C-alpha positions in Angstrom: 122.9 109.7 119.6 121.9 106.2 118.8 119.6 105.7 115.8 117.4 102.7 114.9 117.2 102.2 111.1 115.1 99.0 111.4 111.7 98.8 109.7 108.9 96.2 109.7 108.4 94.8 106.2 105.7 92.1 106.2 107.0 89.2 108.3 110.5 90.6 108.4 112.3 93.2 110.5 114.8 94.7 108.2 118.0 96.2 109.6 117.4 99.3 107.4 115.0 100.3 104.7 117.3 100.2 101.7 117.0 97.6 98.9 118.9 97.3 95.6 116.4 97.0 92.8 115.9 94.1 90.4 117.8 94.4 87.2 120.4 96.7 88.5 122.5 94.5 90.7 122.6 91.1 89.1 122.1 87.9 91.1 124.4 88.8 94.0 128.0 87.9 93.1 128.2 90.8 90.6 127.7 93.5 93.2 129.4 91.8 96.1 132.8 92.9 94.7 131.8 96.5 95.3 129.7 96.7 98.5 129.1 94.8 101.7 125.8 93.0 100.8 125.2 92.4 104.5 124.9 96.2 105.0 121.7 96.3 102.8 118.2 96.1 104.1 117.2 93.8 101.2 118.4 92.5 97.8 116.2 91.8 94.8 117.7 89.7 92.0 117.3 90.4 88.3 114.2 88.7 86.8 114.1 85.0 86.5 111.9 83.1 84.0 111.4 79.4 83.6 113.8 79.1 80.7 116.9 81.2 79.9 116.3 84.3 77.8 118.8 86.1 75.6 116.9 89.3 75.9 116.3 92.0 73.2 118.6 92.9 70.4 121.1 95.7 70.9 121.2 98.6 71.4 119.1 98.1 74.5 120.1 100.9 76.8 120.4 104.6 76.2 121.1 107.5 78.5 118.7 110.4 78.8 119.1 113.9 80.2 117.9 112.7 83.7 118.1 109.0 83.7 118.2 106.1 81.2 116.0 104.0 78.9 116.4 100.2 78.9 114.9 97.4 76.9 116.9 94.5 78.2 114.1 92.1 77.6 114.4 90.1 80.8 117.7 88.4 79.7 118.5 85.8 82.4 120.0 82.4 83.0 116.7 80.7 83.6 115.2 79.1 86.8 117.2 75.9 86.9 120.6 77.5 86.5 119.6 80.1 89.0 118.8 77.5 91.6 122.0 75.5 90.9 124.5 78.4 90.5 123.2 81.5 92.3 121.1 80.3 95.3 124.1 78.7 97.0 125.9 82.1 96.9 123.2 83.6 99.0 123.9 81.4 101.9 127.0 83.5 102.6 124.9 86.6 103.5 122.4 87.6 106.1 120.6 90.1 104.0 117.0 89.0 103.0 117.0 88.1 99.3 113.9 88.4 97.0 113.8 86.9 93.6 112.0 88.9 90.9 110.0 86.5 88.7 108.6 87.1 85.3 107.1 85.3 82.3 104.8 85.5 79.3 102.0 83.5 80.8 100.6 82.8 84.2 101.9 79.3 84.0 105.4 80.7 83.6 105.1 82.6 86.8 103.6 79.7 88.7 106.4 77.4 87.4 109.1 79.7 88.9 107.2 80.4 92.1 106.7 76.7 92.7 110.4 75.9 92.2 111.5 78.6 94.6 108.8 78.1 97.3 110.9 75.7 99.4 114.2 77.5 99.0 115.5 78.7 102.3 118.0 81.1 100.8 115.3 83.5 99.9 112.7 85.4 101.9 110.3 86.0 99.1 109.4 86.8 95.6 108.9 90.0 93.7 106.1 89.5 91.1 107.1 91.4 87.9 103.9 92.3 86.2 105.0 95.7 85.1 107.9 95.4 82.6 107.3 97.7 79.7 109.5 96.1 77.1 108.4 92.4 77.0 105.8 91.7 74.3 102.7 89.7 75.3 103.5 89.5 78.9 104.5 91.6 81.9 102.9 94.9 81.0 99.8 93.1 79.8 99.2 91.7 83.3 100.1 94.9 85.1 97.7 97.3 83.4 94.5 95.1 83.7 93.1 94.9 87.3 91.4 91.6 86.5 94.7 90.2 85.3 96.5 91.5 88.3 94.0 89.7 90.5 94.3 86.5 88.6 98.1 86.3 88.5 98.5 87.5 92.1 96.1 84.9 93.4 97.8 82.1 91.4 101.3 83.0 92.4 100.3 83.5 96.1 99.2 79.9 96.1 102.3 78.7 94.3 104.7 80.7 96.5 103.9 78.9 99.8 104.9 80.9 102.8 107.3 83.2 100.9 106.6 86.9 101.2 105.0 88.0 97.9 105.8 91.5 96.7 103.8 92.7 93.7 105.6 95.3 91.5 103.2 97.7 89.9 103.5 99.4 86.6 103.0 103.2 86.6 101.6 103.0 83.0 98.0 103.1 84.2 95.2 105.6 84.7 94.9 105.0 88.4 97.6 102.9 90.1 95.4 102.5 93.3 93.1 100.2 91.3 95.8 97.7 90.4 97.3 98.1 93.8 94.0 97.1 95.4 93.6 94.2 93.1 97.0 92.9 94.2 96.3 93.3 97.9 92.9 91.7 97.8 94.4 88.6 96.1 97.3 87.9 98.4 100.1 90.4 98.0 102.1 90.9 101.2 103.7 94.0 100.0 103.6 96.4 97.0 106.6 97.7 95.0 106.2 100.9 93.0 107.1 102.2 90.7 108.5 100.3 87.8 109.7 102.2 84.7 107.6 104.4 82.4 107.3 103.3 78.8 109.3 105.8 76.7 111.3 106.3 73.5 114.4 108.1 72.2 114.9 108.9 68.5 118.2 109.2 66.5 117.5 112.2 64.3 120.3 111.3 61.8 118.9 107.8 61.0 115.3 108.8 61.8 115.0 105.6 63.8 114.3 104.8 67.4 117.6 104.4 69.3 116.6 101.2 71.0 116.3 98.1 68.8 113.1 97.4 70.7 111.8 100.8 69.7 110.5 101.5 73.3 112.0 100.9 76.7 111.5 101.7 80.3 112.5 105.2 81.6 114.1 105.3 85.0 116.3 107.7 87.0 115.8 111.1 88.5 113.3 112.1 85.8 110.6 109.9 87.2 111.1 110.6 90.9 108.4 113.2 91.5 105.8 111.1 89.7 106.9 108.0 91.6 106.6 109.8 95.0 103.1 110.9 94.1 102.1 107.4 93.2 103.6 106.0 96.4 101.7 108.5 98.5 98.4 107.8 96.6 98.7 104.1 97.1 99.7 104.5 100.7 96.7 106.6 101.5 94.1 104.7 99.5 95.3 101.1 99.7 98.4 100.2 101.7 97.7 102.1 105.0 94.1 100.8 105.3 95.2 97.3 104.6 98.4 97.5 106.7 100.5 96.5 103.7 104.1 97.8 103.4 105.2 99.7 100.3 108.6 99.2 98.7 109.1 102.6 97.0 111.5 103.9 94.4 112.1 105.6 91.1 115.1 107.9 90.7 116.6 107.6 94.2 120.1 108.8 94.1 120.8 110.1 97.7 119.5 109.9 101.3 117.2 112.9 100.7 115.5 111.1 97.8 115.0 108.0 100.0 113.5 110.0 102.8 111.0 111.6 100.5 109.6 108.2 99.6 109.6 107.1 103.2 107.7 110.3 104.3 105.3 109.7 101.4 104.4 106.2 102.8 107.1 103.7 101.8 108.3 101.4 104.5 111.4 100.6 102.5 113.0 101.9 99.3 114.9 100.5 96.3 117.9 102.0 94.6 118.1 101.2 90.9 119.6 103.4 88.2 122.0 105.0 90.6 123.7 101.6 91.0 125.0 102.0 87.4 126.5 105.4 88.2 128.0 104.3 91.5 127.9 100.7 92.7 128.2 101.9 96.3 125.1 104.1 96.0 122.9 102.0 98.2 125.3 101.8 101.2 126.0 105.5 100.8 122.3 106.2 101.1 122.1 104.1 104.2 124.8 106.1 105.8 123.2 109.4 104.6 119.9 108.4 106.2 121.5 107.7 109.5 123.3 111.0 109.4 120.1 112.9 108.7 118.3 111.2 111.5 121.0 112.2 114.0 121.1 115.8 112.8 117.4 116.1 113.2 117.2 114.3 116.6 115.1 111.4 115.4 115.9 108.1 117.0 113.8 105.7 114.9 113.3 105.9 111.1 109.9 104.2 111.5 108.6 107.5 112.9 108.9 109.0 109.4 106.9 106.4 107.4 103.9 108.2 106.0 104.5 111.2 108.1 103.4 113.8 105.5 101.3 116.5 107.1 
């Protein structure tokens, strides 16, 4: 049986619905030693800011019972080095690349968006307004609907014709409100969810394990909440507006990915699982195809938002 894994995602038709998530796969060269990048539906780079950032003090990651906490602090090489050193590498692949952009001020986001707006190597930008471990930025924008509106509108203008994905924080009372603010101000797609603000304590030292005190919880622990939020945003915002959702949070296998797709995600991102197994994403693609064949389904697009 022949299966069609392609999905429509804004202006693109992706060969399959599986992305690798920002912050878990480097810029491209790091992961290319382990998997065929061309097999992916999409690739999202780690966050880029106008100037290089060293990130937070260590320790900045810690394992949990069902996932991990991270407080990396958006460590990155900065926009100019990214353009000079990393963008040329992307020309070697056919997979659509999206650059996650971040900053402390709206001007920071605009700066990076404008520098990348004319770069043919990338299909779009992922607007990171939901990072829980960056003080005075990121989370501040993502939890305030008015700020979401303002920054989305500004980056939409700066990004030219690039696809703009807005990544939403789950650390809000009602995620549909911030989702609607993003869509009404120019988002071409929504990405959810990012990590949940959390903490781990060393009972011997009586101190937080992370140097930053708090970090972002990811992995299987957050999957049921993430699926709920994807379904809520799909029903209340994305489906009425015909806006695709890039869904994720704890996806480790094909079944996890299919849950998100059935809940309303047009595509999914694989994050924490990449640290456990660098080939996780391509394995999930193969698993989805196998599931479709076993259930007599010829097109994965039939499953998007199919919950009864």
